[in-house]
C-alpha positions in Angstrom: 3.4 5.4 11.0 7.1 5.3 9.8 9.2 2.9 9.1 11.9 1.7 11.6 15.8 1.7 11.2 15.7 -2.5 10.1 13.0 -1.7 7.4 15.1 1.2 6.1 18.4 -0.9 6.3 16.4 -3.8 4.6 15.4 -1.4 1.3 19.0 0.2 1.4 20.6 -3.1 1.5 18.2 -4.8 -1.2 17.9 -1.3 -3.5 21.9 -0.5 -3.8 22.7 3.0 -3.5 23.8 4.6 -7.1 24.7 8.2 -7.5 24.4 7.9 -11.1 21.1 7.2 -13.1 20.7 3.5 -14.0 18.0 1.5 -15.7 16.7 -0.9 -13.5 15.5 -4.4 -14.2 12.7 -3.4 -15.4 14.2 -1.1 -17.5 13.1 1.8 -15.3 15.3 5.0 -15.0 16.9 5.1 -11.2 19.0 6.4 -9.1 19.5 6.5 -5.0 18.3 3.8 -3.3 15.8 2.2 -5.9 14.1 5.9 -7.2 11.9 5.6 -9.9 12.9 8.9 -11.8 10.3 9.6 -14.4 6.4 8.5 -13.5 5.2 8.5 -16.9 7.9 6.4 -18.0 6.2 3.4 -15.2 3.1 3.3 -17.6 4.9 2.4 -20.3 4.5 -1.5 -21.6 7.8 -3.7 -20.7 7.9 -4.9 -24.4 6.5 -3.7 -27.7 3.6 -6.2 -28.9 2.1 -7.0 -32.1 0.4 -3.5 -33.4 1.4 -1.2 -30.9 3.7 1.0 -32.2 4.2 3.6 -29.5 6.9 4.2 -26.7 8.2 1.2 -24.6 10.1 1.2 -21.3 13.4 1.0 -22.9 13.1 3.8 -25.5 12.2 6.3 -22.9 15.2 8.6 -22.9 17.2 10.4 -19.8 17.0 13.3 -19.5 19.8 15.5 -19.9 19.8 17.7 -16.5 19.5 14.3 -14.6 22.6 12.7 -16.5 24.8 13.4 -13.6 26.2 12.5 -10.2 23.7 13.1 -8.0 24.4 14.3 -4.5 23.9 12.3 -0.9 21.7 15.1 0.3 19.7 14.9 -2.6 19.4 10.8 -2.8 18.5 11.2 0.9 15.6 13.6 0.3 14.5 11.6 -2.5 14.4 8.2 -0.3 12.5 10.1 2.4 9.9 11.3 -0.2 9.6 8.4 -1.7 9.0 6.6 1.9 6.8 8.9 3.3 4.1 8.6 -0.5 4.6 3.9 0.7 4.4 4.1 3.7 1.3 6.6 3.6 -0.5 4.1 1.0 -0.1 0.7 2.7 -1.6 2.3 5.6 -4.2 2.9 3.7 -4.6 -0.4 1.9 -3.8 -1.8 5.1 -4.6 -0.2 8.4 -4.3 -3.1 10.5 -0.6 -2.5 10.3 -0.6 0.4 12.0 0.0 -1.5 15.5 2.6 -4.0 13.9 6.0 -2.2 13.0 7.8 -5.4 11.7 5.0 -6.2 9.3 4.2 -3.0 8.4 8.2 -2.3 7.3 8.1 -5.7 5.5 4.9 -4.4 3.6 6.4 -1.0 3.0 9.3 -2.5 1.7 7.7 -5.0 -1.2 5.4 -2.2 -1.9 8.5 0.5 -2.6 9.7 -2.7 -4.4 6.7 -3.9 -6.6 4.8 -0.6 -6.2 1.4 -0.1 -4.4 -0.6 -1.1 -7.2 0.9 -4.4 -7.1 0.1 -4.9 -2.9 -3.6 -3.5 -3.7 -4.2 -6.5 -5.9 -1.8 -8.9 -4.0 -2.8 -11.9 -1.9 -0.4 -10.5 0.5 -2.6 -7.5 0.9 -5.5 -9.6 1.2 -4.2 -11.8 4.1 -3.1 -8.8 6.2 -6.3 -7.2 6.6 -7.4 -10.4 6.9 -5.2 -10.9 10.0 -4.2 -14.4 8.6 -0.3 -13.4 9.1 0.8 -16.7 7.8 -0.4 -17.0 5.4 0.9 -13.3 4.2 3.9 -14.7 4.7 3.4 -17.3 2.4 2.1 -14.8 -0.5 5.2 -12.9 -0.5 7.1 -15.9 -1.7 4.9 -15.8 -5.2 7.0 -12.4 -6.1 9.8 -13.2 -6.6 9.8 -13.3 -10.6 11.0 -10.7 -13.3 9.8 -10.4 -16.8 8.8 -14.5 -16.3 12.0 -15.6 -14.5 12.5 -16.0 -10.9 15.2 -13.7 -10.2 17.7 -14.8 -7.3 17.7 -11.0 -5.7 14.2 -11.3 -5.2 14.2 -14.3 -3.9 16.8 -13.7 -1.2 14.8 -10.1 -0.8 11.2 -11.9 0.0 12.9 -14.2 2.0 14.0 -11.1 4.2 10.7 -9.6 4.3 9.5 -12.6 5.5 12.1 -12.8 8.3 11.2 -9.1 9.1 7.3 -9.8 9.1 7.2 -12.7 10.9 9.9 -10.8 13.9 
């Protein structure tokens, strides 16, 4: 199963497009439509807690060869590869979504934004797998914070995902 045009449009809209690398709100080097550039950076902590002397996400340096303007073709291809990974991951975790295009699109958008691991551990997944569509829709709205604070962009994104999920 593949994400529809509606799902892709939703992700493009909320991810935004940047052809130069930048640090997202989670301090991850990102390019294109939310492509996380370095997998090893994702496993680093956000903050340095007492006693920890290793790298945190904001210490991670952009590689020189990546500090450039990326072509649209490169970024389209990165997005396709990323989305393919999330489509397969969502179907593995919630096979019942295979017969529900709009629900699948909304969940892939959520997983693309929050990560497959977060989707795997989420109430959204638990409710989807039980067929509790209304409960799953409600559960999207518990994912609107970053750094412990509600983020208006995440509230808008989750509302759009819920609307797509229920359509």
